[in-house]
BALUMNU-355107 format. One record per atom (N, C-alpha, C): residue in three letters; x, y, z. Coordinates in pm, whole numbers, padded with zeros to 5 digits, always signed. Example, Ala and Ser with C-alpha at 12.3 -4.5 7.8 and 13.67 -1.06 7.14 Angstrom:
% BALUMNU-355107
ALA+01319-00569+00780/ALA+01230-00450+00780/ALA+01320-00330+00780/SER+01285-00225+00708/SER+01367-00106+00714/SER+01290+00003+00787/
//
This chain:
% BALUMNU-355107
MET+10325+07282+00790/MET+10408+07401+00811/MET+10479+07387+00944/GLN+10595+07450+00954/GLN+10668+07446+01080/GLN+10742+07578+01103/LEU+10778+07600+01228/LEU+10851+07719+01267/LEU+10988+07720+01200/ASN+11031+07835+01154/ASN+11164+07852+01096/ASN+11269+07805+01195/LYS+11357+07716+01151/LYS+11457+07656+01241/LYS+11552+07760+01299/ALA+11585+07864+01223/ALA+11676+07967+01276/ALA+11613+08040+01394/ILE+11482+08062+01388/ILE+11413+08125+01501/ILE+11418+08032+01622/GLN+11391+07906+01598/GLN+11389+07808+01706/GLN+11528+07786+01767/ASN+11632+07797+01686/ASN+11769+07771+01733/ASN+11840+07894+01788/ARG+11777+08009+01778/ARG+11838+08132+01828/ARG+11840+08131+01981/TRP+11953+08169+02037/TRP+11960+08187+02182/TRP+12073+08285+02212/SER+12090+08323+02337/SER+12187+08426+02375/SER+12295+08367+02466/PRO+12400+08312+02407/PRO+12504+08250+02489/PRO+12585+08352+02569/ARG+12643+08305+02678/ARG+12736+08386+02757/ARG+12875+08325+02752/GLY+12904+08258+02644/GLY+13036+08200+02624/GLY+13058+08182+02475/PHE+13173+08227+02427/PHE+13203+08220+02285/PHE+13336+08151+02262/SER+13344+08080+02150/SER+13467+08010+02115/SER+13565+08108+02050/LYS+13684+08061+02028/LYS+13787+08142+01964/LYS+13777+08140+01811/THR+13680+08066+01758/THR+13663+08057+01613/THR+13624+08194+01558/PRO+13700+08246+01461/PRO+13668+08377+01405/PRO+13535+08378+01328/VAL+13473+08492+01327/VAL+13353+08516+01246/VAL+13402+08592+01123/SER+13368+08541+01006/SER+13421+08600+00882/SER+13360+08736+00853/ASP+13431+08814+00773/ASP+13378+08944+00730/ASP+13247+08927+00654/GLU+13237+08819+00575/GLU+13114+08793+00501/GLU+12997+08769+00596/MET+13021+08697+00706/MET+12915+08673+00803/MET+12871+08803+00870/ILE+12968+08886+00904/ILE+12936+09015+00966/ILE+12851+09099+00870/LYS+12892+09101+00745/LYS+12816+09177+00645/LYS+12673+09123+00633/LEU+12656+08991+00637/LEU+12522+08932+00628/LEU+12435+08969+00749/LEU+12496+08981+00867/LEU+12419+09026+00983/LEU+12361+09165+00958/PHE+12444+09254+00907/PHE+12397+09390+00882/PHE+12301+09396+00763/GLU+12319+09305+00668/GLU+12224+09296+00556/GLU+12087+09253+00608/ALA+12085+09160+00704/ALA+11958+09118+00764/ALA+11890+09236+00834/ALA+11968+09317+00905/ALA+11912+09436+00970/ALA+11856+09532+00865/ARG+11926+09546+00756/ARG+11886+09639+00649/ARG+11746+09608+00597/TRP+11711+09479+00594/TRP+11582+09438+00539/TRP+11471+09430+00643/ALA+11498+09468+00765/ALA+11395+09464+00869/ALA+11285+09566+00840/PRO+11163+09535+00882/PRO+11054+09632+00864/PRO+11071+09751+00956/SER+11023+09866+00910/SER+11025+09985+00996/SER+10913+10079+00954/SER+10863+10152+01051/SER+10755+10247+01028/SER+10800+10353+00927/ARG+10719+10372+00824/ARG+10747+10468+00717/ARG+10882+10442+00649/ASN+10931+10321+00664/ASN+11061+10282+00609/ASN+11173+10376+00655/GLU+11161+10426+00778/GLU+11260+10517+00836/GLU+11397+10451+00854/GLN+11395+10321+00888/GLN+11519+10249+00917/GLN+11605+10330+01016/PRO+11552+10353+01137/PRO+11617+10443+01232/PRO+11731+10377+01310/TRP+11804+10288+01247/TRP+11911+10216+01316/TRP+12046+10246+01255/THR+12144+10246+01342/THR+12285+10258+01304/THR+12360+10159+01391/TYR+12459+10094+01334/TYR+12539+09998+01409/TYR+12687+10035+01396/PHE+12755+10033+01510/PHE+12899+10050+01515/PHE+12957+09918+01565/PHE+13064+09869+01503/PHE+13116+09740+01547/PHE+13267+09739+01556/ALA+13315+09646+01636/ALA+13458+09624+01653/ALA+13484+09474+01647/GLN+13588+09437+01573/GLN+13627+09297+01564/GLN+13740+09270+01662/ARG+13742+09148+01714/ARG+13843+09106+01811/ARG+13984+09134+01759/GLU+14005+09116+01630/GLU+14140+09132+01574/GLU+14193+09275+01588/ASN+14104+09372+01603/ASN+14148+09509+01630/ASN+14136+09529+01782/SER+14234+09478+01855/SER+14224+09469+02001/SER+14207+09603+02069/LYS+14265+09709+02016/LYS+14251+09841+02080/LYS+14104+09885+02082/ILE+14040+09884+01966/ILE+13901+09928+01957/ILE+13810+09828+02029/PHE+13837+09699+02010/PHE+13756+09595+02076/PHE+13759+09614+02227/ASP+13876+09637+02284/ASP+13888+09658+02429/ASP+13815+09784+02474/GLU+13814+09886+02387/GLU+13739+10008+02421/GLU+13588+09978+02427/PHE+13540+09894+02336/PHE+13399+09852+02340/PHE+13372+09774+02468/VAL+13461+09679+02501/VAL+13444+09600+02624/VAL+13437+09694+02744/GLY+13516+09801+02742/GLY+13519+09897+02851/GLY+13388+09972+02872/LEU+13298+09967+02775/LEU+13167+10032+02789/LEU+13065+09943+02860/LEU+13096+09813+02869/LEU+13005+09718+02932/LEU+13005+09732+03084/THR+12895+09694+03146/THR+12883+09702+03292/THR+12842+09566+03348/GLY+12842+09557+03481/GLY+12802+09434+03549/GLY+12894+09319+03514/ASN+12836+09201+03494/ASN+12913+09082+03458/ASN+12942+09072+03308/ASN+12882+09159+03229/ASN+12896+09150+03084/ASN+13041+09150+03035/PRO+13130+09234+03089/PRO+13268+09232+03038/PRO+13338+09097+03061/LEU+13297+09024+03165/LEU+13364+08898+03199/LEU+13348+08793+03090/TRP+13233+08789+03025/TRP+13211+08688+02922/TRP+13210+08747+02781/ALA+13165+08871+02764/ALA+13155+08931+02631/ALA+13293+08958+02571/LYS+13394+08967+02654/LYS+13531+08988+02604/LYS+13578+08873+02516/ASP+13510+08758+02524/ASP+13546+08642+02443/ASP+13473+08637+02309/ALA+13381+08729+02286/ALA+13310+08734+02157/ALA+13409+08770+02047/GLN+13370+08744+01924/GLN+13455+08779+01810/GLN+13424+08919+01757/VAL+13302+08964+01783/VAL+13258+09096+01737/VAL+13172+09157+01847/LEU+13189+09286+01871/LEU+13098+09361+01958/LEU+13036+09472+01875/ILE+12908+09492+01896/ILE+12831+09590+01819/ILE+12758+09681+01917/ILE+12749+09807+01882/ILE+12664+09901+01956/ILE+12552+09942+01862/SER+12428+09916+01902/SER+12313+09958+01822/SER+12270+10097+01869/VAL+12239+10181+01774/VAL+12201+10320+01802/VAL+12076+10351+01722/MET+11977+10408+01789/MET+11855+10447+01717/MET+11850+10598+01698/SER+11789+10636+01588/SER+11762+10776+01561/SER+11629+10809+01627/LYS+11630+10903+01719/LYS+11509+10937+01793/LYS+11416+11032+01716/ILE+11466+11090+01609/ILE+11392+11191+01534/ILE+11362+11139+01394/SER+11238+11153+01349/SER+11198+11109+01215/SER+11257+11200+01110/SER+11306+11142+01003/SER+11364+11222+00895/SER+11256+11292+00812/TYR+11135+11235+00809/TYR+11032+11292+00723/TYR+10966+11416+00782/ASN+10965+11430+00917/ASN+10899+11549+00974/ASN+10979+11613+01087/ASN+11097+11562+01114/ASN+11186+11617+01217/ASN+11121+11620+01356/GLN+11031+11525+01381/GLN+10962+11511+01509/GLN+11009+11382+01576/PRO+10983+11368+01708/PRO+11020+11242+01774/PRO+10958+11121+01705/ASN+11039+11018+01687/ASN+10993+10895+01624/ASN+10952+10796+01732/GLY+10823+10787+01757/GLY+10771+10699+01861/GLY+10783+10551+01829/LYS+10819+10518+01707/LYS+10833+10377+01666/LYS+10980+10335+01655/ALA+11072+10424+01681/ALA+11215+10396+01659/ALA+11265+10278+01741/LEU+11226+10270+01867/LEU+11274+10160+01951/LEU+11221+10026+01900/HIS+11095+10023+01861/HIS+11038+09902+01802/HIS+11114+09863+01676/ASP+11138+09958+01589/ASP+11208+09932+01463/ASP+11351+09886+01487/MET+11416+09948+01585/MET+11553+09907+01620/MET+11553+09761+01665/GLY+11453+09723+01744/GLY+11441+09585+01789/GLY+11418+09490+01673/ALA+11336+09531+01577/ALA+11310+09447+01460/ALA+11440+09423+01381/ALA+11519+09526+01366/ALA+11646+09511+01294/ALA+11740+09418+01369/SER+11745+09431+01499/SER+11835+09347+01578/SER+11789+09202+01584/VAL+11658+09179+01588/VAL+11611+09040+01587/VAL+11635+08979+01449/SER+11628+09058+01345/SER+11662+09007+01212/SER+11808+08960+01210/MET+11894+09036+01276/MET+12035+08995+01287/MET+12046+08864+01365/ALA+11969+08852+01472/ALA+11975+08732+01556/ALA+11933+08608+01479/VAL+11828+08620+01399/VAL+11781+08506+01321/VAL+11884+08472+01213/GLN+11941+08573+01149/GLN+12044+08548+01048/GLN+12165+08481+01111/ALA+12203+08526+01229/ALA+12317+08465+01299/ALA+12290+08317+01323/ALA+12172+08284+01374/ALA+12138+08144+01402/ALA+12138+08062+01273/GLU+12093+08122+01165/GLU+12094+08053+01035/GLU+12237+08017+00992/MET+12333+08100+01029/MET+12473+08078+00990/MET+12551+07994+01091/GLY+12487+07957+01202/GLY+12555+07875+01301/GLY+12628+07953+01408/ILE+12610+08085+01407/ILE+12665+08169+01513/ILE+12548+08221+01595/GLN+12577+08295+01702/GLN+12471+08352+01784/GLN+12510+08495+01821/ILE+12409+08573+01856/ILE+12432+08706+01912/ILE+12369+08711+02050/HIS+12424+08795+02134/HIS+12368+08818+02267/HIS+12357+08969+02286/GLN+12231+09016+02292/GLN+12209+09159+02314/GLN+12218+09191+02462/MET+12279+09303+02493/MET+12299+09343+02633/MET+12251+09486+02654/GLY+12175+09503+02761/GLY+12140+09637+02804/GLY+12240+09690+02906/GLY+12324+09601+02958/GLY+12421+09637+03061/GLY+12546+09701+03004/PHE+12533+09829+02972/PHE+12648+09908+02928/PHE+12620+10054+02963/ASP+12724+10133+02966/ASP+12711+10274+03003/ASP+12673+10354+02879/LYS+12546+10389+02869/LYS+12496+10461+02751/LYS+12559+10599+02735/GLN+12582+10665+02847/GLN+12643+10798+02839/GLN+12785+10788+02785/LYS+12863+10693+02839/LYS+12999+10675+02789/LYS+13000+10634+02642/ALA+12906+10548+02605/ALA+12897+10505+02465/ALA+12864+10623+02375/SER+12773+10709+02419/SER+12738+10829+02341/SER+12860+10919+02323/GLU+12934+10938+02430/GLU+13055+11020+02421/GLU+13160+10954+02331/TYR+13180+10824+02349/TYR+13278+10750+02270/TYR+13247+10759+02121/LEU+13118+10745+02086/LEU+13077+10749+01946/LEU+13051+10891+01896/GLN+13063+10988+01985/GLN+13041+11130+01954/GLN+12901+11153+01895/LEU+12802+11098+01966/LEU+12664+11109+01921/LEU+12600+11240+01966/ASP+12517+11294+01883/ASP+12430+11406+01920/ASP+12314+11342+01996/THR+12317+11350+02128/THR+12219+11279+02211/THR+12077+11335+02200/GLN+12061+11450+02137/GLN+11926+11500+02110/GLN+11862+11418+01997/ARG+11945+11360+01912/ARG+11895+11287+01795/ARG+11918+11136+01800/PHE+12019+11092+01874/PHE+12058+10951+01871/PHE+12073+10894+02012/GLU+12041+10765+02025/GLU+12050+10699+02155/GLU+12104+10557+02139/PRO+12210+10523+02211/PRO+12255+10383+02211/PRO+12146+10298+02275/VAL+12120+10180+02217/VAL+12011+10095+02267/VAL+12066+09970+02332/THR+12148+09895+02261/THR+12207+09773+02316/THR+12350+09758+02267/MET+12423+09672+02337/MET+12548+09622+02283/MET+12522+09476+02250/ILE+12589+09428+02148/ILE+12563+09294+02097/ILE+12695+09220+02084/ALA+12703+09104+02148/ALA+12819+09016+02133/ALA+12787+08914+02025/VAL+12886+08886+01938/VAL+12866+08795+01825/VAL+12976+08690+01825/GLY+12937+08566+01800/GLY+13037+08462+01785/GLY+12977+08324+01782/TYR+13065+08225+01772/TYR+13024+08086+01782/TYR+13013+08053+01930/PRO+12900+07995+01973/PRO+12889+07959+02114/PRO+12996+07857+02151/ILE+13042+07866+02273/ILE+13140+07769+02323/ILE+13073+07632+02325/GLU+13150+07527+02298/GLU+13093+07393+02300/GLU+13030+07366+02436/GLU+12912+07305+02432/GLU+12836+07283+02556/GLU+12917+07210+02662/LYS+12996+07111+02622/LYS+13075+07035+02720/LYS+13184+07121+02785/LEU+13222+07231+02719/LEU+13323+07321+02774/LEU+13262+07436+02853/GLY+13131+07454+02838/GLY+13064+07567+02902/GLY+13048+07551+03052/SER+13031+07663+03116/SER+13008+07665+03261/SER+12866+07618+03290/GLU+12837+07598+03417/GLU+12700+07562+03457/GLU+12604+07673+03417/ASP+12649+07798+03431/ASP+12565+07912+03393/ASP+12530+07903+03244/GLN+12629+07870+03163/GLN+12607+07859+03018/GLN+12507+07748+02987/LYS+12523+07634+03051/LYS+12432+07522+03029/LYS+12290+07557+03075/ASN+12279+07622+03190/ASN+12148+07663+03241/ASN+12083+07764+03149/ARG+12164+07855+03094/ARG+12113+07959+03005/ARG+12052+07896+02879/LYS+12121+07798+02823/LYS+12068+07733+02703/LYS+11939+07659+02736/ALA+11934+07590+02849/ALA+11813+07519+02890/ALA+11699+07619+02912/GLN+11731+07735+02970/GLN+11631+07839+02994/GLN+11572+07887+02861/HIS+11656+07901+02760/HIS+11608+07944+02628/HIS+11503+07847+02574/GLN+11523+07721+02601/GLN+11434+07619+02546/GLN+11301+07612+02621/THR+11287+07688+02728/THR+11161+07697+02803/THR+11091+07825+02760/ARG+10978+07812+02698/ARG+10904+07928+02650/ARG+10763+07925+02706/LYS+10702+08041+02719/LYS+10562+08048+02760/LYS+10475+07979+02656/GLU+10366+07923+02701/GLU+10267+07865+02611/GLU+10193+07979+02541/LEU+10150+07957+02417/LEU+10075+08059+02343/LEU+09955+08107+02423/SER+09890+08017+02494/SER+09771+08052+02571/SER+09799+08153+02681/GLU+09927+08174+02713/GLU+09963+08269+02818/GLU+09976+08412+02765/PHE+09988+08426+02631/PHE+10008+08563+02579/PHE+09935+08594+02449/VAL+09856+08500+02398/VAL+09781+08524+02276/VAL+09632+08511+02308/PHE+09555+08617+02277/PHE+09413+08618+02307/PHE+09337+08671+02185/GLN+09244+08593+02137/GLN+09163+08635+02023/GLN+09046+08715+02073/LYS+09032+08833+02020/LYS+08917+08920+02052/LYS+08806+08885+01955/THR+08691+08848+02007/THR+08579+08807+01921/THR+08459+08902+01928/ASP+08450+08980+02032/ASP+08338+09075+02043/ASP+08390+09215+02059/
//
């Protein structure tokens, strides 16, 4: 048995090529999210996306990013805002598992992206309040979680030192013995 290659090949580039991501690929990313596990099958995730070809909306998404993120994410082919539902539909109470479930859906997208030869980069560096206003969210019920850049990674030989270091960093992982402990008593 061996580790799924898409999991092993997944990483978060900070440089994207100009190669378009097809509508079919975008749909498959969201299909992967759709099949993610969630507590009580709540599926407390919503995704809003903008494609590079719609420059007005795409630029508005870029405008929500903070720090260094706009400098490199502007080259992605797709930008996504993930939003979680904070309230459970079955009992109208706070959903304490929503953030976990949102993460499961987004990692499903990341693995699907790697399987297709593209990558996603999730970012916490964005203005959540502006994003909530932009998307007209009821902030009592919904919360933006991450923004996600999607595209084909820039060819390694064309990438910056930061890009090369980032890929090398991805390939360095903690040993299982550092985070897995069997309880026997």
